[in-house]
C-alpha positions as CSV (number, residue, x, y, z in Angstrom):
1,M,-7.6,-2.1,18.6
2,Q,-8.5,-3.8,15.1
3,R,-5.7,-3.8,12.6
4,D,-7.8,-2.2,10.0
5,T,-8.7,1.1,12.2
6,F,-4.9,1.9,11.7
7,R,-2.4,2.5,9.4
8,M,1.9,2.9,10.3
9,D,4.2,5.2,8.8
10,V,7.6,6.3,9.5
11,D,9.1,9.7,9.3
12,K,12.4,11.5,9.5
13,T,14.6,8.4,8.2
14,G,14.8,9.9,4.5
15,W,18.0,11.8,5.4
16,L,19.7,8.0,5.1
17,A,19.5,7.6,1.5
18,T,20.8,11.5,1.0
19,D,23.6,11.5,3.8
20,G,21.7,14.2,5.4
21,Q,21.4,16.0,8.6
22,P,20.4,13.6,10.7
23,E,16.7,13.5,12.6
24,Q,15.1,11.7,15.3
25,P,13.2,9.0,13.0
26,V,9.4,9.3,14.2
27,L,6.8,6.2,14.2
28,H,3.1,7.4,13.4
29,L,0.2,5.3,13.9
30,Y,-2.7,6.8,11.9
31,F,-6.4,6.4,13.3
32,D,-9.0,6.1,11.0
33,G,-11.8,7.8,12.6
34,P,-12.5,11.0,15.0
35,R,-10.3,12.1,17.5
36,P,-13.1,11.6,20.1
37,R,-13.5,7.7,19.2
38,L,-9.8,7.3,19.4
39,K,-9.4,9.1,23.0
40,E,-12.5,7.0,24.0
41,L,-10.4,3.6,23.1
42,L,-7.4,4.3,24.2
43,T,-8.7,5.3,27.8
44,S,-10.6,2.2,28.0
45,R,-7.5,0.1,27.2
46,L,-4.8,2.3,28.9
47,R,-4.2,2.3,32.4
48,E,-4.5,5.5,34.0
49,D,-1.2,5.7,35.8
50,I,0.6,3.9,32.8
51,R,3.9,5.3,31.8
52,P,5.8,5.2,28.3
53,D,8.5,2.9,29.3
54,E,5.6,0.6,30.6
55,I,4.6,0.2,27.0
56,D,6.2,-2.1,24.7
57,V,6.5,-1.7,21.0
58,T,7.0,-4.9,18.6
59,F,7.1,-5.7,15.0
60,R,6.2,-9.2,14.0
61,F,6.8,-10.8,10.3
62,V,3.8,-12.6,8.8
63,S,5.7,-14.6,6.5
64,P,8.3,-17.5,7.8
65,T,10.8,-15.9,5.7
66,S,13.3,-13.2,7.0
67,E,12.4,-11.1,3.6
68,A,8.4,-10.8,4.6
69,D,7.3,-7.9,3.0
70,T,4.6,-7.0,5.8
71,G,4.4,-7.9,9.7
72,V,1.9,-6.4,12.2
73,F,3.3,-3.8,14.5
74,S,1.7,-3.4,18.0
75,L,1.8,-1.2,21.6
76,S,1.1,-3.6,24.5
77,D,0.8,-2.8,28.6
78,R,4.2,-4.5,29.7
79,V,2.8,-4.6,33.5
80,T,-0.5,-6.5,32.8
81,G,0.3,-7.9,29.0
82,D,-3.0,-6.0,27.6
83,F,-3.0,-5.4,24.3
84,I,-3.0,-1.6,23.4
85,L,-3.3,-1.6,19.5
86,E,-1.6,-3.5,16.4
87,C,-1.9,-2.3,12.3
88,E,-0.2,-4.1,10.0
89,G,3.0,-2.4,8.6
90,K,5.5,-2.7,5.7
91,A,9.1,-4.6,6.7
92,D,10.9,-2.4,4.7
93,S,9.5,0.6,6.9
94,I,10.4,-1.0,10.0
95,R,14.0,-2.2,8.6
96,T,14.7,1.4,7.7
97,F,13.4,2.7,10.8
98,V,15.3,0.8,13.3
99,R,18.3,1.7,11.1
100,G,17.6,5.5,11.2
101,V,17.2,5.5,15.1
102,G,20.7,3.6,15.4
103,E,22.5,6.0,12.9
104,Y,20.8,9.2,14.4
105,A,22.4,8.2,17.7
106,N,25.8,7.6,16.1
107,R,25.5,10.4,13.9
108,S,24.3,12.9,16.9
109,G,26.1,11.5,20.3
110,R,22.4,10.8,21.7
111,D,20.5,7.7,22.6
112,A,19.4,5.4,20.2
113,R,15.7,6.9,20.9
114,Y,12.9,7.3,18.6
115,E,9.1,8.9,18.7
116,V,6.0,7.2,18.6
117,Q,3.1,9.5,17.8
118,I,-0.5,8.2,17.9
119,R,-2.5,10.5,15.6
120,A,-6.6,11.3,14.4
121,D,-7.8,13.3,11.9
122,T,-7.1,16.8,14.1
123,G,-3.5,15.8,14.9
124,V,-1.2,14.1,17.6
125,V,-3.6,12.6,20.1
126,A,-0.7,11.1,22.1
127,S,3.2,11.0,21.8
128,F,5.9,9.6,23.5
129,E,9.4,8.7,23.4
130,K,11.0,4.5,23.6
131,E,14.5,3.1,23.2
132,L,13.2,-0.3,22.8
133,L,11.3,-2.0,19.5
134,L,11.4,-5.6,19.5
135,V,11.3,-7.3,16.3
136,Y,10.1,-11.2,15.7
137,N,10.0,-13.3,12.9
138,A,6.9,-15.5,12.2
139,D,7.5,-18.0,14.4
140,G,7.8,-15.8,16.9
141,T,11.4,-15.7,17.8
142,L,13.1,-12.4,18.7
143,L,15.3,-11.0,15.7
144,R,18.0,-9.0,17.9
145,H,20.2,-8.2,15.0
146,A,16.5,-6.4,13.8
147,S,15.9,-5.0,17.0
148,L,16.2,-2.0,19.0
149,I,17.8,-2.9,22.4
150,P,19.5,-0.8,24.8
151,S,22.5,-1.8,26.4
152,S,20.7,-1.8,30.0
153,V,18.2,-4.0,28.9
154,E,18.9,-7.8,29.4
155,M,17.0,-10.3,27.8
């Protein structure tokens, strides 16, 4: 789906700045259109039997510098390689999000997991939990230190 039809926002990371009670971070993908249209687009792009662990979540910086301001967030089907959706996102938001997921796991004793919510005008259309979030530089090189990679995953 087109980048300009979605916007990305992170939630439940404010506690990092205030040293407050840890919360599991949530990544919101807002669709700029009506819920029926989003459902139609997702249905056309997703296999009927796709599982959340078969959806890859990535962020790629658009500038060659590691201090880039923006990047492209995307979801894709790990099995087929098909693109599901993408949108522009702020690099600082992803950095804070990755830090929040790690800190949440450390402080709560839980796995380093986060929630992805795809939302339309009337609320959540799809929601799933993830552990893996791969961050790449503009040249396509994986930035392991900036990614969320569970110890059970070999790359």
